[in-house]
C-alpha positions in Angstrom: -269.6 42.8 113.4 -266.8 45.2 114.2 -263.9 43.0 114.0 -265.8 41.3 110.1 -265.6 45.0 109.3 -262.1 45.7 110.1 -261.1 42.4 109.1 -262.8 43.1 105.2 -260.5 46.5 105.3 -257.4 45.1 106.2 -258.0 42.5 103.8 -258.3 45.2 100.7 -255.4 46.8 102.0 -253.4 43.4 101.7 -254.8 43.4 98.1 -253.8 46.7 96.9 -250.1 45.7 97.7 -248.4 43.6 95.6 -247.0 40.8 97.8 -245.1 37.9 95.5 -243.2 35.2 97.1 -239.7 36.8 98.5 -241.1 40.5 97.8 -243.5 40.8 100.6 -242.2 43.9 102.0 -245.2 46.1 101.2 -247.9 44.1 102.8 -245.7 43.0 105.7 -244.9 46.8 106.7 -248.6 47.9 106.5 -250.0 44.8 108.4 -247.2 45.4 111.0 -248.6 48.8 111.4 -252.3 48.1 111.0 -251.4 45.8 114.2 -249.5 47.8 116.0 -251.7 50.6 116.0 -254.6 47.8 117.3 -252.0 47.9 120.4 -250.4 44.6 119.7 -246.6 44.2 120.2 -246.1 42.5 116.4 -242.8 40.9 116.0 -240.9 40.6 113.0 -238.1 38.6 111.1 -237.8 39.5 107.2 -241.4 39.7 106.2 -242.6 37.3 109.0 -244.8 38.6 111.7 -246.3 37.4 114.7 -248.0 38.4 117.9 -247.8 36.6 121.2 -250.7 36.2 123.4 -250.7 38.0 127.1 -249.2 36.1 129.7 -247.5 33.7 127.9 -246.9 30.5 130.2 -244.3 27.9 129.3 -246.3 25.4 131.5 -249.3 25.4 129.0 -248.9 24.2 125.4 -249.0 26.6 123.0 -251.0 26.7 119.7 -250.2 28.6 116.3 -252.6 30.3 114.4 -250.6 30.4 110.7 -251.2 31.9 106.9 -249.7 33.6 104.4 -249.3 37.2 103.4 -247.4 36.2 99.7 -249.1 35.4 96.5 -248.4 34.1 93.2 -247.8 36.3 90.0 -251.5 36.9 88.3 -252.8 34.3 85.8 -253.8 35.4 82.4 -256.7 36.0 81.7 -258.2 38.7 84.8 -260.7 40.7 83.8 -260.2 42.9 86.4 -257.6 44.8 87.9 -256.0 42.0 90.6 -254.5 44.7 92.8 -257.9 47.0 93.2 -260.2 45.5 95.7 -263.5 45.3 94.2 -266.9 44.4 95.6 -269.5 42.8 93.5 -273.5 43.2 93.9 -273.1 39.5 95.3 -271.2 40.1 98.3 -267.5 38.8 96.8 -264.6 40.6 97.0 -262.0 40.3 93.6 -258.5 40.7 94.0 -254.8 38.5 93.8 -254.6 36.7 97.1 -258.1 37.3 98.5 -259.0 33.6 98.3 -255.3 32.4 98.8 -254.7 33.6 101.4 -255.7 36.5 102.5 -258.9 35.7 104.1 -257.4 33.3 106.5 -255.0 35.7 107.6 -257.2 38.7 108.5 -260.0 35.7 109.4 -257.4 34.2 112.2 -256.4 37.2 113.4 -259.6 38.4 114.0 -260.4 35.3 115.6 -257.1 35.5 117.6 -258.2 39.2 119.2 -261.2 37.4 120.3 -259.4 34.4 121.3 -256.7 36.3 123.7 -260.1 38.4 125.8 -260.1 35.8 128.4 -257.9 33.1 129.8 -257.2 29.5 127.7 -255.8 26.5 128.6 -253.3 27.2 125.7 -250.6 29.7 124.9 -251.7 31.4 121.5 -249.4 32.8 118.8 -250.8 34.2 115.0 -248.5 34.3 112.5 -248.3 36.0 108.9 -245.8 34.5 107.3 -244.1 34.7 103.7 -242.9 32.6 100.6 -245.1 29.9 101.3 -246.0 29.4 97.7 -242.3 28.9 96.9 -241.6 26.6 100.3 -238.5 29.6 100.8 -236.7 29.3 103.7 -237.2 32.4 105.1 -240.7 31.9 105.3 -242.0 29.6 108.3 -239.3 27.9 108.8 -237.2 30.7 109.6 -240.1 32.0 111.9 -240.9 29.1 114.1 -236.6 28.9 114.9 -237.6 32.1 117.1 -240.8 30.9 118.1 -241.1 28.6 121.3 -242.1 25.0 120.6 -245.2 24.7 119.2 -247.6 21.6 120.1 -250.5 22.0 117.6 -251.3 24.4 114.7 -254.1 25.8 112.6 -252.9 26.3 108.4 -255.5 28.7 106.7 -255.8 27.8 103.5 -259.0 27.9 101.2 -260.4 24.7 102.1 -264.2 25.6 103.0 -263.8 25.6 106.5 -263.6 21.9 106.0 -260.4 20.3 108.1 -257.6 19.2 106.3 -256.2 16.5 108.4 -253.8 15.1 106.1 -251.6 16.5 103.2 -249.4 15.5 100.5 -245.5 16.2 100.2 -243.5 17.3 97.5 -240.4 15.6 96.2 -239.1 16.4 93.0 -236.3 14.4 91.3 -234.0 15.6 88.6 -232.5 12.3 86.4 -230.4 11.8 83.8 -229.9 8.7 81.2 -226.7 8.2 80.1 -225.9 6.8 76.4 -223.2 7.2 73.5 -223.2 9.6 71.1 -223.4 8.5 67.2 -224.2 9.2 63.9 -228.1 8.8 63.3 -227.1 7.3 59.6 -225.3 4.6 61.0 -226.1 1.8 63.6 -223.9 3.3 66.2 -224.0 4.9 69.9 -226.4 4.2 72.9 -229.3 6.3 72.4 -230.4 8.8 75.5 -233.9 8.7 74.6 -234.5 4.7 74.4 -232.7 4.5 78.0 -235.2 7.2 79.3 -238.4 5.7 78.1 -237.6 2.6 80.0 -237.1 4.9 83.0 -240.0 7.2 82.6 -242.3 4.0 82.0 -241.8 3.0 85.5 -242.0 6.2 87.1 -245.7 6.6 85.1 -246.4 2.9 86.1 -245.0 1.6 88.9 -247.4 1.9 92.4 -245.8 1.7 95.9 -247.6 -0.4 98.0 -248.6 1.3 100.9 -251.9 3.6 100.4 -253.5 6.2 102.3 -257.1 6.6 103.4 -257.0 10.3 103.0 -254.2 10.9 100.6 -254.3 7.7 98.2 -251.1 6.6 96.5 -248.1 8.4 96.0 -248.3 9.9 92.6 -245.4 9.9 90.3 -245.4 12.3 87.3 -242.7 13.1 84.8 -243.4 16.7 84.1 -240.2 17.5 82.0 -237.9 16.2 79.5 -234.9 17.4 77.4 -232.7 15.9 75.0 -230.7 15.8 71.9 -229.0 18.6 70.1 -229.6 17.9 66.4 -231.7 15.2 64.0 -228.9 13.5 62.8 -226.6 13.2 66.3 -227.9 10.1 69.1 -228.0 11.8 72.1 -225.7 10.5 74.7 -227.7 12.6 77.5 -231.7 13.0 78.2 -232.5 14.9 81.6 -236.1 14.5 82.8 -237.7 15.9 86.0 -240.6 13.9 88.2 -242.9 15.5 90.3 -243.7 13.2 92.9 -246.6 13.9 95.4 -245.9 11.2 98.7 -248.5 10.0 101.4 -247.5 9.9 105.1 -246.2 6.1 104.9 -243.3 7.5 102.8 -240.6 10.3 104.1 -239.2 11.8 101.1 -235.3 10.2 101.8 -236.9 6.9 102.2 -238.7 7.3 99.1 -235.5 8.1 97.1 -233.7 4.9 98.2 -236.8 3.2 97.2 -236.6 4.6 93.4 -232.8 4.3 93.5 -232.6 1.1 93.9 -235.7 0.3 90.9 -234.1 3.0 88.3 -230.7 2.7 86.2 -230.6 6.4 85.6 -228.9 9.1 87.6 -231.3 10.6 90.4 -230.9 13.4 92.5 -233.6 15.2 94.7 -233.8 19.2 94.6 -234.9 18.5 98.9 -235.9 16.6 101.2 -238.2 19.2 103.2 -241.3 18.7 102.4 -242.8 15.7 103.4 -246.5 14.5 103.9 -248.2 15.5 106.8 -251.1 13.5 109.2 -252.6 14.5 112.3 -254.4 11.4 114.4 -258.3 11.5 114.3 -258.2 11.5 117.5 -256.5 15.1 118.4 -258.9 17.0 120.3 -258.9 20.0 117.6 -260.4 16.9 115.1 -262.9 15.8 117.5 -264.0 18.8 117.8 -264.6 19.8 114.5 -266.1 16.2 113.7 -268.6 17.1 116.9 -269.6 20.3 114.7 -270.4 18.8 111.3 -266.9 19.1 110.0 -265.4 16.0 108.0 -261.6 15.7 107.8 -260.2 15.0 104.2 -256.4 15.1 102.7 -255.2 17.4 100.8 -253.4 16.6 97.3 -252.1 20.5 97.6 -248.8 21.3 99.8 -249.1 24.2 101.8 -246.7 25.4 104.9 -248.1 22.3 106.7 -244.7 20.6 105.0 -242.2 22.4 107.6 -243.9 22.2 110.6 -242.3 19.2 112.7 -245.4 19.4 115.1 -249.6 18.2 114.6 -251.7 21.0 112.1 -255.0 20.7 110.3 -255.1 23.1 107.6 -258.1 24.8 107.6 -259.6 28.0 106.0 -262.3 30.5 104.4 -262.8 29.9 100.6 -262.0 27.3 97.7 -259.1 25.5 96.5 -260.1 25.7 92.9 -260.3 29.7 92.8 -256.5 29.7 93.8 -254.0 30.8 91.4 -256.9 31.5 89.2 -257.7 34.5 86.9 -260.7 36.7 89.2 -259.3 35.1 92.2 -262.4 36.4 94.7 -263.4 35.6 98.1 -267.2 35.6 99.5 -267.2 38.2 102.2 -270.1 35.9 104.2 -267.1 32.9 103.9 -264.9 35.5 106.2 -267.3 36.3 108.3 -268.4 32.3 109.1 -265.0 32.4 109.3 -264.3 34.1 112.1 -267.0 32.8 114.3 -265.9 29.1 113.4 -262.8 29.4 114.3 -263.5 31.1 117.9 -266.0 28.0 118.2 -263.1 25.6 117.4 -260.9 27.2 119.6 -262.8 28.5 122.7 -262.0 26.7 125.6 -260.2 23.5 123.7 -257.5 22.1 125.9 -254.7 20.5 123.9 
């Protein structure tokens, strides 16, 4: 019970310190001081914080517990102060980042302190990382470069403590259709919008053949379009952006090449970093979760799993639908149950 009350106090401290992506120093300072006061050696790189289990042994596999300390900015429609942690009579804690992903941070830390009380068959590292909401390069990628090799990771995100064994990746394309300018009153020029419409139709309707049992097909959505300068000029350039959510069958670089073979417009990928992930259902952690009545699923939303070059499962307290929404909250019992479930899932596990 003491760990539970400490977790709630820590989460309230997190909520009361704005921690927007790339501006998390205040909450990182608070957490570093809190965990050092509890007797831990806290390593820090930028606004990433991590603690290594005692007696680290390179002959053992290393298990990483990770969640993020940054938040998005408050959505419109908040009826409460997003930076004032407020408990309701029905045991909900309101505040920005309470659900995504402060509850996971404090629950994983509490589980970490319980798990290291006895020797495990693995090393344990608890990592509270930054810049997750923007997939920033100073976030988990930066921290992982300073960590020993990791065999498996738990990623704390609001999943209702159900294990996401697969996650869609993300690739954003900036596309340009090039035409020829002309006067709209005369039959001249080549309308770049007309050219782009053909390409946009392809993005809207094409189905890549490989479909995932957990993630479904690759999903492509044209989300932004810009063209034209004035009403009487045939536009010679139409720019549009495509948001692509990938499954495990199509690494981003491979998918980019396939797309470039199909379309006639100029195509440029902003990044190939955020690939889809998938962990085998026979993994010991997944098997234990299933034995405890958990149901593996595929997540359509992106997390730091995309930047982990090792198996991982996304699992944490809360509900993804509350994330980035006004009056975000976490149930206090969700935290208590998460601490207990993390320990049950991991205590004595053999990787």
